[in-house]
PQR file of N, CA, C, O and H, with PARSE charges and radii, in Angstrom:
ATOM      1  N   MET A   1      16.123-211.364  59.339 -0.4000 1.5000
ATOM      2  CA  MET A   1      17.596-211.237  59.521 -0.0000 2.0000
ATOM      3  C   MET A   1      18.366-212.183  58.693  0.5500 1.7000
ATOM      4  O   MET A   1      17.941-213.321  58.492 -0.5500 1.4000
ATOM      5  N   GLN A   2      19.519-211.747  58.189 -0.4000 1.5000
ATOM      6  CA  GLN A   2      20.199-212.511  57.300 -0.0000 2.0000
ATOM      7  C   GLN A   2      21.540-212.776  57.952  0.5500 1.7000
ATOM      8  O   GLN A   2      22.107-211.941  58.657 -0.5500 1.4000
ATOM      9  H   GLN A   2      19.864-210.822  58.352  0.4000 1.0000
ATOM     10  N   ARG A   3      22.074-214.123  57.651 -0.4000 1.5000
ATOM     11  CA  ARG A   3      23.387-214.559  58.251 -0.0000 2.0000
ATOM     12  C   ARG A   3      24.297-214.802  57.130  0.5500 1.7000
ATOM     13  O   ARG A   3      24.093-215.772  56.399 -0.5500 1.4000
ATOM     14  H   ARG A   3      21.614-214.801  57.079  0.4000 1.0000
ATOM     15  N   GLY A   4      25.311-213.987  56.922 -0.4000 1.5000
ATOM     16  CA  GLY A   4      26.278-214.212  56.016 -0.0000 2.0000
ATOM     17  C   GLY A   4      25.756-214.043  54.606  0.5500 1.7000
ATOM     18  O   GLY A   4      26.189-214.685  53.648 -0.5500 1.4000
ATOM     19  H   GLY A   4      25.476-213.200  57.516  0.4000 1.0000
ATOM     20  N   GLY A   5      24.687-213.032  54.537 -0.4000 1.5000
ATOM     21  CA  GLY A   5      24.114-212.805  53.131 -0.0000 2.0000
ATOM     22  C   GLY A   5      23.099-213.767  52.805  0.5500 1.7000
ATOM     23  O   GLY A   5      22.597-213.751  51.681 -0.5500 1.4000
ATOM     24  H   GLY A   5      24.336-212.511  55.314  0.4000 1.0000
ATOM     25  N   LEU A   6      22.698-214.710  53.782 -0.4000 1.5000
ATOM     26  CA  LEU A   6      21.665-215.734  53.331 -0.0000 2.0000
ATOM     27  C   LEU A   6      20.464-215.420  54.290  0.5500 1.7000
ATOM     28  O   LEU A   6      20.599-214.992  55.437 -0.5500 1.4000
ATOM     29  H   LEU A   6      23.106-214.723  54.695  0.4000 1.0000
ATOM     30  N   PRO A   7      19.327-215.676  53.697 -0.5600 1.5000
ATOM     31  CA  PRO A   7      18.048-215.347  54.586  0.2800 2.0000
ATOM     32  C   PRO A   7      17.992-216.228  55.773  0.5500 1.7000
ATOM     33  O   PRO A   7      18.529-217.334  55.711 -0.5500 1.4000
ATOM     34  N   GLU A   8      17.445-215.872  56.750 -0.4000 1.5000
ATOM     35  CA  GLU A   8      17.445-216.635  58.050 -0.0000 2.0000
ATOM     36  C   GLU A   8      16.876-218.019  57.836  0.5500 1.7000
ATOM     37  O   GLU A   8      17.311-218.909  58.568 -0.5500 1.4000
ATOM     38  H   GLU A   8      17.009-214.973  56.800  0.4000 1.0000
ATOM     39  N   ASP A   9      15.946-218.325  56.916 -0.4000 1.5000
ATOM     40  CA  ASP A   9      15.307-219.710  56.560 -0.0000 2.0000
ATOM     41  C   ASP A   9      16.000-220.494  55.565  0.5500 1.7000
ATOM     42  O   ASP A   9      15.521-221.526  55.096 -0.5500 1.4000
ATOM     43  H   ASP A   9      15.593-217.602  56.322  0.4000 1.0000
ATOM     44  N   ALA A  10      17.235-219.968  55.205 -0.4000 1.5000
ATOM     45  CA  ALA A  10      17.886-220.680  54.056 -0.0000 2.0000
ATOM     46  C   ALA A  10      18.383-221.984  54.583  0.5500 1.7000
ATOM     47  O   ALA A  10      18.702-222.127  55.764 -0.5500 1.4000
ATOM     48  H   ALA A  10      17.624-219.130  55.587  0.4000 1.0000
ATOM     49  N   VAL A  11      18.446-222.945  53.679 -0.4000 1.5000
ATOM     50  CA  VAL A  11      18.870-224.242  53.993 -0.0000 2.0000
ATOM     51  C   VAL A  11      20.313-224.487  53.110  0.5500 1.7000
ATOM     52  O   VAL A  11      20.340-224.424  51.881 -0.5500 1.4000
ATOM     53  H   VAL A  11      18.188-222.829  52.720  0.4000 1.0000
ATOM     54  N   VAL A  12      21.289-224.724  53.805 -0.4000 1.5000
ATOM     55  CA  VAL A  12      22.591-224.937  53.264 -0.0000 2.0000
ATOM     56  C   VAL A  12      23.081-226.297  53.220  0.5500 1.7000
ATOM     57  O   VAL A  12      23.285-226.905  54.271 -0.5500 1.4000
ATOM     58  H   VAL A  12      21.267-224.775  54.803  0.4000 1.0000
ATOM     59  N   LEU A  13      23.303-226.867  51.999 -0.4000 1.5000
ATOM     60  CA  LEU A  13      23.866-228.271  51.868 -0.0000 2.0000
ATOM     61  C   LEU A  13      25.222-228.274  51.381  0.5500 1.7000
ATOM     62  O   LEU A  13      25.637-227.454  50.563 -0.5500 1.4000
ATOM     63  H   LEU A  13      23.137-226.373  51.146  0.4000 1.0000
ATOM     64  N   SER A  14      25.960-229.264  51.921 -0.4000 1.5000
ATOM     65  CA  SER A  14      27.351-229.392  51.405 -0.0000 2.0000
ATOM     66  C   SER A  14      27.205-230.038  50.039  0.5500 1.7000
ATOM     67  O   SER A  14      26.128-230.518  49.683 -0.5500 1.4000
ATOM     68  H   SER A  14      25.623-229.930  52.586  0.4000 1.0000
ATOM     69  N   ALA A  15      28.330-230.051  49.243 -0.4000 1.5000
ATOM     70  CA  ALA A  15      28.310-230.714  47.895 -0.0000 2.0000
ATOM     71  C   ALA A  15      28.025-232.218  48.143  0.5500 1.7000
ATOM     72  O   ALA A  15      27.294-232.827  47.363 -0.5500 1.4000
ATOM     73  H   ALA A  15      29.205-229.661  49.532  0.4000 1.0000
ATOM     74  N   ALA A  16      28.550-232.785  49.139 -0.4000 1.5000
ATOM     75  CA  ALA A  16      28.260-234.181  49.301 -0.0000 2.0000
ATOM     76  C   ALA A  16      26.825-234.354  49.701  0.5500 1.7000
ATOM     77  O   ALA A  16      26.233-235.343  49.270 -0.5500 1.4000
ATOM     78  H   ALA A  16      29.144-232.290  49.773  0.4000 1.0000
ATOM     79  N   GLU A  17      26.231-233.545  50.438 -0.4000 1.5000
ATOM     80  CA  GLU A  17      24.777-233.786  50.947 -0.0000 2.0000
ATOM     81  C   GLU A  17      23.856-233.500  49.718  0.5500 1.7000
ATOM     82  O   GLU A  17      22.778-234.088  49.632 -0.5500 1.4000
ATOM     83  H   GLU A  17      26.712-232.742  50.788  0.4000 1.0000
ATOM     84  N   LEU A  18      24.261-232.605  48.762 -0.4000 1.5000
ATOM     85  CA  LEU A  18      23.461-232.398  47.649 -0.0000 2.0000
ATOM     86  C   LEU A  18      23.542-233.471  46.759  0.5500 1.7000
ATOM     87  O   LEU A  18      22.505-233.862  46.224 -0.5500 1.4000
ATOM     88  H   LEU A  18      25.136-232.127  48.832  0.4000 1.0000
ATOM     89  N   ALA A  19      24.683-234.045  46.498 -0.4000 1.5000
ATOM     90  CA  ALA A  19      24.796-235.266  45.746 -0.0000 2.0000
ATOM     91  C   ALA A  19      24.174-236.477  46.114  0.5500 1.7000
ATOM     92  O   ALA A  19      23.722-237.289  45.307 -0.5500 1.4000
ATOM     93  H   ALA A  19      25.526-233.728  46.932  0.4000 1.0000
ATOM     94  N   ASP A  20      24.151-236.618  47.653 -0.4000 1.5000
ATOM     95  CA  ASP A  20      23.302-237.593  48.123 -0.0000 2.0000
ATOM     96  C   ASP A  20      21.812-237.432  47.817  0.5500 1.7000
ATOM     97  O   ASP A  20      21.176-238.372  47.338 -0.5500 1.4000
ATOM     98  H   ASP A  20      24.518-235.959  48.308  0.4000 1.0000
ATOM     99  N   LEU A  21      21.306-236.369  48.061 -0.4000 1.5000
ATOM    100  CA  LEU A  21      19.741-236.082  47.736 -0.0000 2.0000
ATOM    101  C   LEU A  21      19.546-236.193  46.283  0.5500 1.7000
ATOM    102  O   LEU A  21      18.465-236.630  45.889 -0.5500 1.4000
ATOM    103  H   LEU A  21      21.822-235.606  48.450  0.4000 1.0000
ATOM    104  N   GLN A  22      20.555-235.818  45.339 -0.4000 1.5000
ATOM    105  CA  GLN A  22      20.160-236.049  44.025 -0.0000 2.0000
ATOM    106  C   GLN A  22      20.111-237.616  43.643  0.5500 1.7000
ATOM    107  O   GLN A  22      19.306-238.070  42.831 -0.5500 1.4000
ATOM    108  H   GLN A  22      21.434-235.464  45.659  0.4000 1.0000
ATOM    109  N   ASP A  23      21.036-238.357  44.303 -0.4000 1.5000
ATOM    110  CA  ASP A  23      21.145-239.748  44.190 -0.0000 2.0000
ATOM    111  C   ASP A  23      19.788-240.320  44.559  0.5500 1.7000
ATOM    112  O   ASP A  23      19.222-241.089  43.782 -0.5500 1.4000
ATOM    113  H   ASP A  23      21.690-237.988  44.963  0.4000 1.0000
ATOM    114  N   ARG A  24      19.264-239.982  45.681 -0.4000 1.5000
ATOM    115  CA  ARG A  24      17.923-240.458  46.390 -0.0000 2.0000
ATOM    116  C   ARG A  24      16.777-240.212  45.559  0.5500 1.7000
ATOM    117  O   ARG A  24      15.889-241.047  45.390 -0.5500 1.4000
ATOM    118  H   ARG A  24      19.723-239.357  46.312  0.4000 1.0000
ATOM    119  N   LEU A  25      16.796-238.898  44.959 -0.4000 1.5000
ATOM    120  CA  LEU A  25      15.857-238.452  44.130 -0.0000 2.0000
ATOM    121  C   LEU A  25      15.733-239.340  42.828  0.5500 1.7000
ATOM    122  O   LEU A  25      14.660-239.678  42.329 -0.5500 1.4000
ATOM    123  H   LEU A  25      17.518-238.220  45.096  0.4000 1.0000
ATOM    124  N   PHE A  26      16.955-239.659  42.364 -0.4000 1.5000
ATOM    125  CA  PHE A  26      16.920-240.441  41.012 -0.0000 2.0000
ATOM    126  C   PHE A  26      16.437-241.942  41.358  0.5500 1.7000
ATOM    127  O   PHE A  26      15.735-242.589  40.580 -0.5500 1.4000
ATOM    128  H   PHE A  26      17.827-239.385  42.770  0.4000 1.0000
ATOM    129  N   GLN A  27      16.864-242.409  42.549 -0.4000 1.5000
ATOM    130  CA  GLN A  27      16.197-243.700  42.918 -0.0000 2.0000
ATOM    131  C   GLN A  27      14.742-243.722  43.051  0.5500 1.7000
ATOM    132  O   GLN A  27      14.030-244.669  42.717 -0.5500 1.4000
ATOM    133  H   GLN A  27      17.434-241.884  43.180  0.4000 1.0000
ATOM    134  N   LEU A  28      14.333-242.589  43.574 -0.4000 1.5000
ATOM    135  CA  LEU A  28      12.753-242.449  43.806 -0.0000 2.0000
ATOM    136  C   LEU A  28      12.043-242.503  42.219  0.5500 1.7000
ATOM    137  O   LEU A  28      11.019-243.134  41.957 -0.5500 1.4000
ATOM    138  H   LEU A  28      14.911-241.820  43.846  0.4000 1.0000
ATOM    139  N   ARG A  29      12.715-241.817  41.394 -0.4000 1.5000
ATOM    140  CA  ARG A  29      12.250-241.624  40.040 -0.0000 2.0000
ATOM    141  C   ARG A  29      12.266-243.074  39.353  0.5500 1.7000
ATOM    142  O   ARG A  29      11.315-243.511  38.704 -0.5500 1.4000
ATOM    143  H   ARG A  29      13.547-241.304  41.607  0.4000 1.0000
ATOM    144  N   CYS A  30      13.367-243.707  39.558 -0.4000 1.5000
ATOM    145  CA  CYS A  30      13.697-245.049  38.995 -0.0000 2.0000
ATOM    146  C   CYS A  30      12.659-246.018  39.531  0.5500 1.7000
ATOM    147  O   CYS A  30      12.168-246.819  38.736 -0.5500 1.4000
ATOM    148  H   CYS A  30      14.140-243.352  40.085  0.4000 1.0000
ATOM    149  N   ALA A  31      12.274-246.025  40.812 -0.4000 1.5000
ATOM    150  CA  ALA A  31      11.279-246.776  41.373 -0.0000 2.0000
ATOM    151  C   ALA A  31       9.764-246.432  40.873  0.5500 1.7000
ATOM    152  O   ALA A  31       8.936-247.340  40.799 -0.5500 1.4000
ATOM    153  H   ALA A  31      12.673-245.374  41.458  0.4000 1.0000
ATOM    154  N   ALA A  32       9.492-245.326  40.593 -0.4000 1.5000
ATOM    155  CA  ALA A  32       8.204-244.734  40.073 -0.0000 2.0000
ATOM    156  C   ALA A  32       8.159-245.377  38.620  0.5500 1.7000
ATOM    157  O   ALA A  32       7.174-246.025  38.267 -0.5500 1.4000
ATOM    158  H   ALA A  32      10.165-244.588  40.653  0.4000 1.0000
ATOM    159  N   GLU A  33       9.270-245.178  37.775 -0.4000 1.5000
ATOM    160  CA  GLU A  33       9.056-245.727  36.358 -0.0000 2.0000
ATOM    161  C   GLU A  33       9.031-247.196  36.430  0.5500 1.7000
ATOM    162  O   GLU A  33       8.468-247.749  35.486 -0.5500 1.4000
ATOM    163  H   GLU A  33      10.071-244.652  38.062  0.4000 1.0000
ATOM    164  N   ASP A  34       9.560-247.996  37.419 -0.4000 1.5000
ATOM    165  CA  ASP A  34       9.465-249.477  37.405 -0.0000 2.0000
ATOM    166  C   ASP A  34       8.005-249.841  37.607  0.5500 1.7000
ATOM    167  O   ASP A  34       7.459-250.800  37.061 -0.5500 1.4000
ATOM    168  H   ASP A  34      10.017-247.547  38.186  0.4000 1.0000
ATOM    169  N   VAL A  35       7.357-248.892  38.535 -0.4000 1.5000
ATOM    170  CA  VAL A  35       5.909-249.349  38.737 -0.0000 2.0000
ATOM    171  C   VAL A  35       5.201-249.089  37.348  0.5500 1.7000
ATOM    172  O   VAL A  35       4.420-249.951  36.945 -0.5500 1.4000
ATOM    173  H   VAL A  35       7.800-248.113  38.978  0.4000 1.0000
ATOM    174  N   VAL A  36       5.401-248.064  36.662 -0.4000 1.5000
ATOM    175  CA  VAL A  36       4.759-247.799  35.360 -0.0000 2.0000
ATOM    176  C   VAL A  36       5.042-248.864  34.453  0.5500 1.7000
ATOM    177  O   VAL A  36       4.115-249.397  33.844 -0.5500 1.4000
ATOM    178  H   VAL A  36       6.036-247.363  36.989  0.4000 1.0000
ATOM    179  N   THR A  37       6.356-249.272  34.280 -0.4000 1.5000
ATOM    180  CA  THR A  37       6.632-250.365  33.323 -0.0000 2.0000
ATOM    181  C   THR A  37       5.883-251.638  33.710  0.5500 1.7000
ATOM    182  O   THR A  37       5.284-252.360  32.912 -0.5500 1.4000
ATOM    183  H   THR A  37       7.110-248.839  34.774  0.4000 1.0000
ATOM    184  N   ALA A  38       5.991-251.840  35.096 -0.4000 1.5000
ATOM    185  CA  ALA A  38       5.224-253.211  35.494 -0.0000 2.0000
ATOM    186  C   ALA A  38       3.729-253.219  35.130  0.5500 1.7000
ATOM    187  O   ALA A  38       3.159-254.198  34.647 -0.5500 1.4000
ATOM    188  H   ALA A  38       6.477-251.253  35.743  0.4000 1.0000
ATOM    189  N   ALA A  39       3.135-252.021  35.410 -0.4000 1.5000
ATOM    190  CA  ALA A  39       1.726-251.934  35.085 -0.0000 2.0000
ATOM    191  C   ALA A  39       1.424-252.126  33.527  0.5500 1.7000
ATOM    192  O   ALA A  39       0.482-252.768  33.064 -0.5500 1.4000
ATOM    193  H   ALA A  39       3.598-251.226  35.803  0.4000 1.0000
ATOM    194  N   GLU A  40       2.351-251.483  32.851 -0.4000 1.5000
ATOM    195  CA  GLU A  40       2.235-251.526  31.223 -0.0000 2.0000
ATOM    196  C   GLU A  40       2.525-252.976  30.669  0.5500 1.7000
ATOM    197  O   GLU A  40       2.092-253.371  29.586 -0.5500 1.4000
ATOM    198  H   GLU A  40       3.117-250.961  33.227  0.4000 1.0000
ATOM    199  N   ASP A  41       3.320-253.740  31.543 -0.4000 1.5000
ATOM    200  CA  ASP A  41       3.613-255.166  31.220 -0.0000 2.0000
ATOM    201  C   ASP A  41       2.670-256.093  31.807  0.5500 1.7000
ATOM    202  O   ASP A  41       2.871-257.298  31.655 -0.5500 1.4000
ATOM    203  H   ASP A  41       3.672-253.418  32.422  0.4000 1.0000
ATOM    204  N   GLY A  42       1.678-255.690  32.451 -0.4000 1.5000
ATOM    205  CA  GLY A  42       0.647-256.462  32.965 -0.0000 2.0000
ATOM    206  C   GLY A  42       0.849-257.163  34.337  0.5500 1.7000
ATOM    207  O   GLY A  42       0.280-258.219  34.609 -0.5500 1.4000
ATOM    208  H   GLY A  42       1.514-254.712  32.575  0.4000 1.0000
ATOM    209  N   ALA A  43       1.609-256.581  35.103 -0.4000 1.5000
ATOM    210  CA  ALA A  43       1.827-257.104  36.447 -0.0000 2.0000
ATOM    211  C   ALA A  43       0.654-257.353  37.188  0.5500 1.7000
ATOM    212  O   ALA A  43      -0.306-256.616  36.963 -0.5500 1.4000
ATOM    213  H   ALA A  43       2.072-255.722  34.881  0.4000 1.0000
ATOM    214  N   ASP A  44       0.535-258.312  38.088 -0.4000 1.5000
ATOM    215  CA  ASP A  44      -0.772-258.615  38.916 -0.0000 2.0000
ATOM    216  C   ASP A  44      -0.785-257.353  39.898  0.5500 1.7000
ATOM    217  O   ASP A  44       0.126-256.545  40.078 -0.5500 1.4000
ATOM    218  H   ASP A  44       1.315-258.911  38.271  0.4000 1.0000
ATOM    219  N   SER A  45      -1.960-257.389  40.445 -0.4000 1.5000
ATOM    220  CA  SER A  45      -2.298-256.488  41.436 -0.0000 2.0000
ATOM    221  C   SER A  45      -1.171-256.544  42.842  0.5500 1.7000
ATOM    222  O   SER A  45      -0.687-255.571  43.421 -0.5500 1.4000
ATOM    223  H   SER A  45      -2.700-258.046  40.298  0.4000 1.0000
ATOM    224  N   GLY A  46      -1.004-257.683  43.080 -0.4000 1.5000
ATOM    225  CA  GLY A  46      -0.093-258.047  44.255 -0.0000 2.0000
ATOM    226  C   GLY A  46       1.304-257.434  43.990  0.5500 1.7000
ATOM    227  O   GLY A  46       1.893-256.850  44.899 -0.5500 1.4000
ATOM    228  H   GLY A  46      -1.397-258.473  42.610  0.4000 1.0000
ATOM    229  N   GLU A  47       1.814-257.555  42.812 -0.4000 1.5000
ATOM    230  CA  GLU A  47       3.087-257.070  42.490 -0.0000 2.0000
ATOM    231  C   GLU A  47       3.026-255.617  42.343  0.5500 1.7000
ATOM    232  O   GLU A  47       4.022-255.000  42.720 -0.5500 1.4000
ATOM    233  H   GLU A  47       1.336-258.030  42.073  0.4000 1.0000
ATOM    234  N   LEU A  48       2.082-254.981  41.885 -0.4000 1.5000
ATOM    235  CA  LEU A  48       2.060-253.616  41.757 -0.0000 2.0000
ATOM    236  C   LEU A  48       1.901-252.896  43.227  0.5500 1.7000
ATOM    237  O   LEU A  48       2.451-251.835  43.524 -0.5500 1.4000
ATOM    238  H   LEU A  48       1.273-255.482  41.579  0.4000 1.0000
ATOM    239  N   ARG A  49       1.059-253.655  44.081 -0.4000 1.5000
ATOM    240  CA  ARG A  49       0.973-253.215  45.434 -0.0000 2.0000
ATOM    241  C   ARG A  49       2.213-253.156  46.246  0.5500 1.7000
ATOM    242  O   ARG A  49       2.469-252.244  47.032 -0.5500 1.4000
ATOM    243  H   ARG A  49       0.613-254.516  43.840  0.4000 1.0000
ATOM    244  N   ARG A  50       2.992-254.221  46.001 -0.4000 1.5000
ATOM    245  CA  ARG A  50       4.284-254.380  46.549 -0.0000 2.0000
ATOM    246  C   ARG A  50       5.288-253.205  46.099  0.5500 1.7000
ATOM    247  O   ARG A  50       5.997-252.556  46.867 -0.5500 1.4000
ATOM    248  H   ARG A  50       2.784-254.962  45.362  0.4000 1.0000
ATOM    249  N   MET A  51       5.208-253.060  44.718 -0.4000 1.5000
ATOM    250  CA  MET A  51       6.030-252.037  44.314 -0.0000 2.0000
ATOM    251  C   MET A  51       5.838-250.672  44.681  0.5500 1.7000
ATOM    252  O   MET A  51       6.770-249.901  44.907 -0.5500 1.4000
ATOM    253  H   MET A  51       4.632-253.587  44.094  0.4000 1.0000
ATOM    254  N   ALA A  52       4.404-250.317  44.751 -0.4000 1.5000
ATOM    255  CA  ALA A  52       4.001-249.046  45.326 -0.0000 2.0000
ATOM    256  C   ALA A  52       4.312-248.919  46.723  0.5500 1.7000
ATOM    257  O   ALA A  52       4.625-247.809  47.153 -0.5500 1.4000
ATOM    258  H   ALA A  52       3.647-250.943  44.567  0.4000 1.0000
ATOM    259  N   ALA A  53       4.267-249.915  47.486 -0.4000 1.5000
ATOM    260  CA  ALA A  53       4.546-249.822  49.001 -0.0000 2.0000
ATOM    261  C   ALA A  53       6.105-249.401  49.015  0.5500 1.7000
ATOM    262  O   ALA A  53       6.473-248.426  49.671 -0.5500 1.4000
ATOM    263  H   ALA A  53       4.013-250.817  47.137  0.4000 1.0000
ATOM    264  N   GLY A  54       6.942-250.131  48.310 -0.4000 1.5000
ATOM    265  CA  GLY A  54       8.295-249.670  48.176 -0.0000 2.0000
ATOM    266  C   GLY A  54       8.530-248.192  47.781  0.5500 1.7000
ATOM    267  O   GLY A  54       9.396-247.439  48.226 -0.5500 1.4000
ATOM    268  H   GLY A  54       6.644-250.923  47.778  0.4000 1.0000
ATOM    269  N   LEU A  55       7.679-247.960  46.949 -0.4000 1.5000
ATOM    270  CA  LEU A  55       7.862-246.461  46.361 -0.0000 2.0000
ATOM    271  C   LEU A  55       7.505-245.413  47.467  0.5500 1.7000
ATOM    272  O   LEU A  55       8.178-244.398  47.646 -0.5500 1.4000
ATOM    273  H   LEU A  55       6.975-248.571  46.588  0.4000 1.0000
ATOM    274  N   VAL A  56       6.393-245.737  48.195 -0.4000 1.5000
ATOM    275  CA  VAL A  56       6.082-245.013  49.364 -0.0000 2.0000
ATOM    276  C   VAL A  56       7.247-244.981  50.398  0.5500 1.7000
ATOM    277  O   VAL A  56       7.555-243.915  50.931 -0.5500 1.4000
ATOM    278  H   VAL A  56       5.846-246.561  48.050  0.4000 1.0000
ATOM    279  N   GLN A  57       7.913-246.178  50.693 -0.4000 1.5000
ATOM    280  CA  GLN A  57       8.947-246.017  51.582 -0.0000 2.0000
ATOM    281  C   GLN A  57      10.257-245.158  51.066  0.5500 1.7000
ATOM    282  O   GLN A  57      10.909-244.478  51.859 -0.5500 1.4000
ATOM    283  H   GLN A  57       7.663-247.044  50.260  0.4000 1.0000
ATOM    284  N   GLU A  58      10.542-245.239  49.843 -0.4000 1.5000
ATOM    285  CA  GLU A  58      11.481-244.489  49.257 -0.0000 2.0000
ATOM    286  C   GLU A  58      11.180-242.879  49.514  0.5500 1.7000
ATOM    287  O   GLU A  58      12.024-242.082  49.922 -0.5500 1.4000
ATOM    288  H   GLU A  58      10.012-245.791  49.199  0.4000 1.0000
ATOM    289  N   ALA A  59       9.866-242.580  49.207 -0.4000 1.5000
ATOM    290  CA  ALA A  59       9.478-241.247  49.517 -0.0000 2.0000
ATOM    291  C   ALA A  59       9.526-240.718  50.869  0.5500 1.7000
ATOM    292  O   ALA A  59       9.850-239.554  51.106 -0.5500 1.4000
ATOM    293  H   ALA A  59       9.180-243.228  48.876  0.4000 1.0000
ATOM    294  N   LYS A  60       9.195-241.595  51.786 -0.4000 1.5000
ATOM    295  CA  LYS A  60       9.291-241.253  53.263 -0.0000 2.0000
ATOM    296  C   LYS A  60      10.586-241.114  53.603  0.5500 1.7000
ATOM    297  O   LYS A  60      10.803-240.242  54.445 -0.5500 1.4000
ATOM    298  H   LYS A  60       8.932-242.541  51.593  0.4000 1.0000
ATOM    299  N   GLY A  61      11.626-241.793  53.143 -0.4000 1.5000
ATOM    300  CA  GLY A  61      13.000-241.652  53.348 -0.0000 2.0000
ATOM    301  C   GLY A  61      13.597-240.317  52.843  0.5500 1.7000
ATOM    302  O   GLY A  61      14.608-239.853  53.370 -0.5500 1.4000
ATOM    303  H   GLY A  61      11.449-242.501  52.459  0.4000 1.0000
ATOM    304  N   LEU A  62      12.934-239.675  51.771 -0.4000 1.5000
ATOM    305  CA  LEU A  62      13.411-238.314  51.326 -0.0000 2.0000
ATOM    306  C   LEU A  62      12.890-237.263  52.106  0.5500 1.7000
ATOM    307  O   LEU A  62      13.389-236.138  52.053 -0.5500 1.4000
ATOM    308  H   LEU A  62      12.112-240.052  51.343  0.4000 1.0000
ATOM    309  N   GLU A  63      11.762-237.582  52.949 -0.4000 1.5000
ATOM    310  CA  GLU A  63      11.190-236.539  53.778 -0.0000 2.0000
ATOM    311  C   GLU A  63      12.207-236.030  54.877  0.5500 1.7000
ATOM    312  O   GLU A  63      12.064-234.905  55.355 -0.5500 1.4000
ATOM    313  H   GLU A  63      11.357-238.495  52.992  0.4000 1.0000
ATOM    314  N   ARG A  64      13.247-236.875  55.279 -0.4000 1.5000
ATOM    315  CA  ARG A  64      13.968-236.600  56.232 -0.0000 2.0000
ATOM    316  C   ARG A  64      15.501-236.504  55.424  0.5500 1.7000
ATOM    317  O   ARG A  64      16.051-237.449  54.860 -0.5500 1.4000
ATOM    318  H   ARG A  64      13.363-237.789  54.890  0.4000 1.0000
ATOM    319  N   LEU A  65      15.996-235.180  55.525 -0.4000 1.5000
ATOM    320  CA  LEU A  65      17.288-235.001  54.918 -0.0000 2.0000
ATOM    321  C   LEU A  65      18.339-235.668  56.026  0.5500 1.7000
ATOM    322  O   LEU A  65      18.221-235.581  57.248 -0.5500 1.4000
ATOM    323  H   LEU A  65      15.549-234.412  55.983  0.4000 1.0000
ATOM    324  N   ARG A  66      19.297-236.292  55.363 -0.4000 1.5000
ATOM    325  CA  ARG A  66      20.296-236.755  56.280 -0.0000 2.0000
ATOM    326  C   ARG A  66      21.430-235.784  56.547  0.5500 1.7000
ATOM    327  O   ARG A  66      22.337-236.091  57.320 -0.5500 1.4000
ATOM    328  H   ARG A  66      19.392-236.362  54.370  0.4000 1.0000
TER
END
């Protein structure tokens, strides 16, 4: 069944919610790029582990839309 022309399982975001999601995705990509850069620059395993843990936390935060 459709509501207002949208499928029943459609997700509707406001412009502000979409902008927030895009910002959070950008932050996640930047954090991933930081891990790659650190690895290429010879960061030690402890630093890479810390950065990877932060990346996981960022990704977990994205699993929940606000």
